[in-house]
RODO-2510 file (C-alpha; in nm, 4 decimals, decimal comma):
residues 327
     n   res          X          Y          Z
     1     x     0,0000     0,0000     0,0000
     2     x     0,1168     0,3544    -0,0686
     3     x     0,2995     0,5137     0,2258
     4     x     0,3147     0,8813     0,3222
     5     x     0,5203     1,0455     0,5945
     6     x     0,3050     1,1446     0,8908
     7     x     0,4095     1,5044     0,9312
     8     x     0,6710     1,5844     1,1907
     9     x     0,6804     1,2269     1,3219
    10     x     0,9013     1,1467     1,0214
    11     x     0,7383     0,8029     1,0056
    12     x     0,5914     0,6587     0,6852
    13     x     0,2411     0,5157     0,7290
    14     x    -0,0168     0,3601     0,4978
    15     x    -0,2613     0,5957     0,3268
    16     x    -0,5476     0,3858     0,4652
    17     x    -0,5196     0,3178     0,8357
    18     x    -0,7579     0,1637     1,0866
    19     x    -0,9655     0,3539     1,3384
    20     x    -1,0394     0,1362     1,6405
    21     x    -1,3217     0,3174     1,8185
    22     x    -1,5491     0,0358     1,7011
    23     x    -1,3302    -0,2193     1,8770
    24     x    -1,3654    -0,0445     2,2096
    25     x    -1,7179     0,0849     2,2534
    26     x    -2,0055     0,3004     2,1283
    27     x    -2,0757     0,1001     1,8103
    28     x    -2,2453    -0,2025     1,9630
    29     x    -2,0616    -0,5061     2,0934
    30     x    -1,7590    -0,6480     1,9110
    31     x    -1,6240    -0,9763     2,0478
    32     x    -1,2550    -0,9935     2,1371
    33     x    -1,1766    -1,2609     1,8793
    34     x    -1,3494    -1,0565     1,6100
    35     x    -1,1557    -0,7444     1,7081
    36     x    -0,8224    -0,9283     1,6881
    37     x    -0,9224    -1,0707     1,3502
    38     x    -0,9910    -0,7148     1,2241
    39     x    -0,6433    -0,6060     1,3342
    40     x    -0,4845    -0,9072     1,1631
    41     x    -0,6793    -0,8603     0,8403
    42     x    -0,5848    -0,4928     0,8281
    43     x    -0,2135    -0,5652     0,8638
    44     x    -0,2330    -0,8399     0,6038
    45     x    -0,3896    -0,5865     0,3666
    46     x    -0,1032    -0,3409     0,4130
    47     x    -0,2331    -0,1151     0,6918
    48     x     0,0488     0,0210     0,9099
    49     x    -0,1362     0,2765     1,1255
    50     x    -0,3858     0,2053     1,4022
    51     x    -0,5660     0,4967     1,5671
    52     x    -0,7052     0,4456     1,9156
    53     x    -0,7723     0,6303     2,2440
    54     x    -0,7538     0,5616     2,6149
    55     x    -1,1309     0,6026     2,6504
    56     x    -1,2361     0,3592     2,3770
    57     x    -1,3967     0,0961     2,5955
    58     x    -1,2075     0,2422     2,8947
    59     x    -0,8820     0,1159     2,7434
    60     x    -1,0186    -0,1997     2,5789
    61     x    -0,9176    -0,0862     2,2317
    62     x    -0,5617    -0,0087     2,3439
    63     x    -0,5336    -0,3403     2,5273
    64     x    -0,6504    -0,5361     2,2229
    65     x    -0,3932    -0,3592     2,0068
    66     x    -0,1264    -0,4277     2,2677
    67     x    -0,2168    -0,7967     2,2730
    68     x    -0,2084    -0,8116     1,8946
    69     x     0,1291    -0,6389     1,8677
    70     x     0,2791    -0,8640     2,1357
    71     x     0,1922    -1,1603     1,9160
    72     x     0,2971    -0,9775     1,5975
    73     x     0,6093    -0,7761     1,6848
    74     x     0,7043    -0,7803     1,3173
    75     x     0,3842    -0,6071     1,2056
    76     x     0,5490    -0,2645     1,1777
    77     x     0,2375    -0,0839     1,2988
    78     x     0,2476     0,2817     1,4053
    79     x    -0,0021     0,3366     1,6894
    80     x    -0,1590     0,6782     1,7315
    81     x    -0,3472     0,7015     2,0587
    82     x    -0,5300     0,9887     2,2273
    83     x    -0,5799     1,1162     2,5796
    84     x    -0,7620     1,3924     2,7635
    85     x    -1,1198     1,2736     2,7988
    86     x    -1,0912     1,0768     3,1195
    87     x    -1,1802     1,3874     3,3215
    88     x    -1,4327     1,6676     3,3073
    89     x    -1,3568     1,8815     3,0031
    90     x    -1,2007     2,1829     3,1737
    91     x    -0,8743     2,3479     3,0579
    92     x    -0,7090     2,3236     3,3994
    93     x    -0,7180     1,9430     3,3792
    94     x    -0,4758     1,9513     3,0857
    95     x    -0,1580     1,9586     3,2931
    96     x     0,1702     1,7702     3,3193
    97     x     0,0672     1,5489     3,6111
    98     x    -0,2407     1,4244     3,4288
    99     x    -0,0501     1,3884     3,1028
   100     x     0,2076     1,1670     3,2723
   101     x    -0,0611     0,9515     3,4329
   102     x    -0,2590     0,9155     3,1103
   103     x     0,0500     0,8399     2,9023
   104     x     0,1673     0,5788     3,1518
   105     x    -0,1729     0,4108     3,1460
   106     x    -0,1664     0,3949     2,7662
   107     x     0,1891     0,2593     2,7728
   108     x     0,0710    -0,0186     3,0024
   109     x    -0,2340    -0,0900     2,7882
   110     x    -0,0290    -0,1054     2,4687
   111     x     0,2675    -0,2830     2,6253
   112     x     0,5262    -0,0306     2,5047
   113     x     0,7918     0,1835     2,6692
   114     x     0,7271     0,4831     2,4442
   115     x     0,4090     0,5794     2,2628
   116     x     0,4481     0,6501     1,8906
   117     x     0,2025     0,9401     1,8919
   118     x    -0,0275     1,0921     2,1531
   119     x    -0,3049     1,3246     2,0389
   120     x    -0,4981     1,5608     2,2639
   121     x    -0,8470     1,4176     2,2365
   122     x    -1,0719     1,7047     2,1265
   123     x    -1,0052     1,9179     2,4343
   124     x    -1,1798     2,2477     2,5171
   125     x    -1,0913     2,5169     2,2654
   126     x    -0,8761     2,7277     2,5057
   127     x    -0,6352     2,4339     2,5451
   128     x    -0,4994     2,4877     2,1938
   129     x    -0,3798     2,8360     2,2917
   130     x    -0,2085     2,7338     2,6158
   131     x     0,1722     2,7438     2,6167
   132     x     0,1728     2,5399     2,9380
   133     x    -0,0131     2,2545     2,7691
   134     x     0,2380     2,2258     2,4876
   135     x     0,5324     2,2694     2,7258
   136     x     0,3947     1,9700     2,9161
   137     x     0,3726     1,7656     2,5973
   138     x     0,7324     1,8623     2,5150
   139     x     0,8263     1,7323     2,8590
   140     x     0,6690     1,3929     2,7808
   141     x     0,8827     1,3771     2,4672
   142     x     1,1951     1,4681     2,6655
   143     x     1,1099     1,1990     2,9215
   144     x     1,0708     0,9481     2,6340
   145     x     0,7185     0,8616     2,7394
   146     x     0,6055     0,9628     2,3905
   147     x     0,7866     1,0010     2,0588
   148     x     0,5589     1,2688     1,9107
   149     x     0,2351     1,4496     1,9805
   150     x    -0,0542     1,5886     1,7844
   151     x    -0,4129     1,6976     1,8312
   152     x    -0,7567     1,5703     1,7436
   153     x    -0,9907     1,8613     1,6789
   154     x    -1,3562     1,9350     1,6260
   155     x    -1,3244     2,2623     1,4328
   156     x    -1,1116     2,4068     1,1573
   157     x    -1,0237     2,7034     1,3799
   158     x    -0,8795     2,4664     1,6418
   159     x    -0,6798     2,2893     1,3725
   160     x    -0,5255     2,6120     1,2468
   161     x    -0,4259     2,7147     1,6001
   162     x    -0,2559     2,3798     1,6532
   163     x    -0,0772     2,3799     1,3179
   164     x     0,0945     2,7035     1,4191
   165     x     0,2600     2,5230     1,7133
   166     x     0,6201     2,4271     1,6247
   167     x     0,6179     2,0720     1,7629
   168     x     0,2686     1,9550     1,6696
   169     x     0,3324     1,6558     1,4466
   170     x    -0,0202     1,5858     1,3250
   171     x    -0,3801     1,7000     1,3268
   172     x    -0,6739     1,4622     1,3241
   173     x    -0,9925     1,6116     1,1813
   174     x    -1,3248     1,5006     1,0391
   175     x    -1,2974     1,5007     0,6609
   176     x    -1,5315     1,3330     0,4164
   177     x    -1,7574     1,4112     0,1225
   178     x    -2,0085     1,5590     0,3688
   179     x    -1,7491     1,7737     0,5515
   180     x    -1,5484     1,9841     0,3056
   181     x    -1,4543     2,2894     0,5106
   182     x    -1,1046     2,1548     0,6013
   183     x    -1,0138     2,1755     0,2326
   184     x    -1,0274     2,5550     0,2412
   185     x    -0,7550     2,6419     0,4928
   186     x    -0,6617     2,3499     0,7170
   187     x    -0,5149     2,1133     0,4611
   188     x    -0,3112     2,3829     0,2814
   189     x    -0,1781     2,5147     0,6146
   190     x    -0,0838     2,1652     0,7338
   191     x     0,0911     2,0830     0,4080
   192     x     0,2883     2,4085     0,4195
   193     x     0,3931     2,3488     0,7815
   194     x     0,4832     1,9830     0,7383
   195     x     0,2046     1,8692     0,9718
   196     x     0,0391     1,5345     0,9036
   197     x    -0,3369     1,4998     0,8593
   198     x    -0,5317     1,2001     0,9879
   199     x    -0,8800     1,2104     0,8360
   200     x    -1,1384     1,0589     1,0671
   201     x    -1,5106     0,9776     1,0237
   202     x    -1,4429     0,9339     0,6491
   203     x    -1,7706     0,7514     0,5899
   204     x    -1,9814     0,9923     0,7969
   205     x    -2,0487     0,7190     1,0548
   206     x    -2,1364     0,4761     0,7780
   207     x    -2,3706     0,6978     0,5785
   208     x    -2,1327     0,7056     0,2822
   209     x    -2,1255     0,3268     0,2710
   210     x    -2,4711     0,3496     0,1161
   211     x    -2,5953     0,0640     0,3350
   212     x    -2,8511     0,2577     0,5370
   213     x    -3,1973     0,3868     0,4615
   214     x    -3,4602     0,5795     0,6530
   215     x    -3,5730     0,2577     0,8241
   216     x    -3,2322     0,1579     0,9619
   217     x    -3,2275     0,1086     1,3399
   218     x    -2,8982     0,1046     1,5309
   219     x    -2,8336    -0,0634     1,8659
   220     x    -2,9143     0,1285     2,1817
   221     x    -2,5440     0,1383     2,2774
   222     x    -2,4429     0,2697     1,9329
   223     x    -2,3664     0,6435     1,9252
   224     x    -2,5675     0,6643     1,6039
   225     x    -2,8702     0,6075     1,8258
   226     x    -2,7891     0,8073     2,1378
   227     x    -2,5784     1,0988     2,0076
   228     x    -2,7621     1,2216     1,6989
   229     x    -2,8129     1,5624     1,8528
   230     x    -2,4907     1,5785     2,0563
   231     x    -2,6403     1,4385     2,3742
   232     x    -2,3154     1,2724     2,4884
   233     x    -2,0345     1,4371     2,2890
   234     x    -1,9908     1,6672     1,9917
   235     x    -2,2727     1,6173     1,7432
   236     x    -2,0255     1,6361     1,4561
   237     x    -1,8831     1,2962     1,5523
   238     x    -2,2141     1,1289     1,4611
   239     x    -2,3021     1,1332     1,0895
   240     x    -2,0615     1,4314     1,0647
   241     x    -2,3386     1,6446     1,2130
   242     x    -2,5716     1,5826     0,9193
   243     x    -2,9377     1,5090     0,9843
   244     x    -2,9861     1,1341     0,9299
   245     x    -3,2668     1,1632     0,6759
   246     x    -3,0740     1,4198     0,4732
   247     x    -2,7605     1,2085     0,4967
   248     x    -2,9340     0,8963     0,3700
   249     x    -3,0679     1,0802     0,0652
   250     x    -2,7340     1,2480    -0,0081
   251     x    -2,5497     0,9181     0,0360
   252     x    -2,7720     0,7575    -0,2262
   253     x    -2,6660     1,0302    -0,4674
   254     x    -2,3013     0,9849    -0,3740
   255     x    -2,3210     0,6101    -0,4371
   256     x    -2,3917     0,6817    -0,8036
   257     x    -2,0462     0,8430    -0,8316
   258     x    -1,8627     0,5183    -0,7493
   259     x    -1,6849     0,3692    -1,0528
   260     x    -1,7785     0,0204    -1,1697
   261     x    -1,6381    -0,2409    -0,9337
   262     x    -1,5810     0,0119    -0,6544
   263     x    -1,8194     0,0301    -0,3593
   264     x    -1,9622     0,3557    -0,2324
   265     x    -1,7484     0,3238     0,0818
   266     x    -1,4326     0,2670    -0,1199
   267     x    -1,5084     0,5673    -0,3399
   268     x    -1,5581     0,7782    -0,0273
   269     x    -1,2237     0,6647     0,1151
   270     x    -1,0462     0,7185    -0,2166
   271     x    -1,1918     1,0699    -0,2311
   272     x    -1,0270     1,1478     0,1041
   273     x    -0,6863     1,0083     0,0054
   274     x    -0,6893     1,2295    -0,3058
   275     x    -0,7144     1,5538    -0,1108
   276     x    -0,3768     1,7363    -0,1065
   277     x    -0,2323     1,7394     0,2427
   278     x    -0,4000     1,4213     0,3690
   279     x    -0,1605     1,1624     0,5104
   280     x    -0,3925     0,8817     0,6143
   281     x    -0,7632     0,8136     0,6250
   282     x    -0,8725     0,6098     0,9281
   283     x    -1,2000     0,4243     0,8710
   284     x    -1,3182     0,1821     1,1348
   285     x    -1,4171    -0,1778     1,0785
   286     x    -1,6327    -0,4144     1,2809
   287     x    -1,5415    -0,7289     1,0882
   288     x    -1,2751    -0,8753     0,8607
   289     x    -1,4684    -0,8115     0,5400
   290     x    -1,4983    -0,4408     0,6185
   291     x    -1,1294    -0,4176     0,7081
   292     x    -1,0226    -0,5768     0,3806
   293     x    -1,2628    -0,3689     0,1732
   294     x    -1,1449    -0,0456     0,3372
   295     x    -0,7799    -0,1279     0,2706
   296     x    -0,8600    -0,2149    -0,0913
   297     x    -0,9734     0,1436    -0,1483
   298     x    -0,6057     0,2383    -0,1598
   299     x    -0,5645     0,0333    -0,4773
   300     x    -0,8631     0,1747    -0,6649
   301     x    -0,8078     0,4257    -0,9449
   302     x    -0,8225     0,7954    -0,8508
   303     x    -1,1631     0,9532    -0,8947
   304     x    -1,1728     1,1698    -1,2074
   305     x    -1,2112     1,5497    -1,1952
   306     x    -1,5769     1,5272    -1,2997
   307     x    -1,6528     1,3121    -0,9964
   308     x    -1,4678     1,5466    -0,7633
   309     x    -1,6755     1,8326    -0,9023
   310     x    -1,9941     1,6315    -0,8533
   311     x    -1,9062     1,5720    -0,4887
   312     x    -1,8638     1,9449    -0,4402
   313     x    -2,1983     2,0185    -0,6056
   314     x    -2,3746     1,7591    -0,3890
   315     x    -2,2195     1,9072    -0,0753
   316     x    -2,3145     2,2621    -0,1682
   317     x    -2,6703     2,1619    -0,2535
   318     x    -2,7555     1,9167     0,0258
   319     x    -2,5057     1,9412     0,3121
   320     x    -2,3305     2,2767     0,3386
   321     x    -2,6099     2,4613     0,5185
   322     x    -2,6110     2,2038     0,8024
   323     x    -2,2386     2,1769     0,8777
   324     x    -2,0172     2,4361     0,7114
   325     x    -2,0705     2,7161     0,9602
   326     x    -2,0477     2,4951     1,2695
   327     x    -1,7163     2,3152     1,2388
***
């Protein structure tokens, strides 16, 4: 699979990675053996980046990755984890003592001495402007608890603030055919600064797979049931903030853009990898078939200019009014 350097980490990673929120929690139950099989299938397909967080299943996702990597030390996987959401979301909680404790917990979960990459996990907006926060992260690097650090953001404004920081290695942001605002300033700024971009929620929580209709019912413990209006965390994390009915209709239109032999989901992932400045797209997978299909998107032909223009027109006509001004 094609490799790109992940910003200031200096590490090459696959253009399609694996997001492991699904393997921890909030997407319905995934059995341990199924989760390990997803990790194995992803690596076999050429994936070399796993994205996780200390709160995914209260560490379950990290522990599963750690177990997998213990059995597969030759896998060559770069693990990007996140911390900062184990406490009430207040800026004063983002301090060196907490950072050390959270990093040490993730090191234990993953079974490593030094974390490849730690990302601040969508903290309160003032955190991005705090010199003390980034001094503390620099201290973790100096102490060799972490090799590099980045941020995971909700808004483009937060991303731009972080990119201006000299030691931020990467920015993780929602980017998909239903969330185009990052194309305007964030991706050009990151590319100019040498900051990597991890594109999350690339299928708009599954909408862009084309598998759902207005009658689809998700499990009670699936965030697509309980967080549609931001009841538990930022609304933009669920269906990219798009109303479900609107998203289903727009996704049906998007599916028609997929070339012959390419699924709607694969076309959506390929669209992300084609955006200048993107390092890796990190779709999740609940089973082996999904993991293999996601990875195969890297081998599909680039979408032609006419299709890229059609995606823009669809966004402007159906989606822009709901999301563009919010994130």
